[in-house]
N, C-alpha and C positions, 0 to 999 in steps of 0.2 A: 781347330780352335788350336790356338795358341796358347800358354799359360797367361800372358799378363788377362787375354778378354775371356779367360775362362767362368770369373764372376758376374760377366755382363753379358746381357742379352742380345745377341747382334738384330735382332729385329724386335721393335717395340712398337705394340699394337694400340693407338689411341684412340680408338673411335671403333663402332661395331662390337659384334659378339662373337670375335673367331675362337676356336674352339682350337686348345695345343695339337690336336691333330690336324688344324688346316692350317696352322701356323708350320709348321713341321713337314707338310707335303708342299708348299710356298717356299720355304726354305731350302730345299731340297729339288724343286725342281731351279732355283735361283744358282746355286750350285752349278748344278751340272751345267748350267747356260753360260758359267763364269768360266769355268774347266774347258769347255768346247771353245770359248772367245779365246782364252790363252792356246789350248793347241795348236787353234787355225792361226793364231796370229808367229806363233815360233815355227809353223812347218811352212808359212809365206814368207817368211825373213830373205831378202837376196844373198847369196853364197856368193857371188863378183862384187862389185863394184859397188856404192851406192851415187843416187842423183849428187850429192854435194860431192863426190870425188870424181865423177864425170865433169862436171861442171868447170873442174879445175886442172882441165887439160890444157895443151899450150894451143894460142889460137891459130897461130900458123905456124908451118916448120921453120927452123932454123935458116938463116940466109947463108946461101953456099958461094963463098966469092970463086970464080973463075972469069976465063974469057965468055964474055956478051951478058955476064952478069953482075950483080953487087959486089964492088972493089973496094967498100968498108976499109 
């Protein structure tokens, strides 16, 4: 928890009769799932070029002047 949110509870139960232990258990599970998801996203990031970068490649090879070719 960061210092700004230290005074504010991260979860507010508005209905039901949840005990502090139940709220703590739910908070621990959600925190664990979020940590796993964040780790999985960091591991799955591509190391090479992105799809956006690949789409910016040249659409054709450069024109080569010469006999029997383009004479621009």
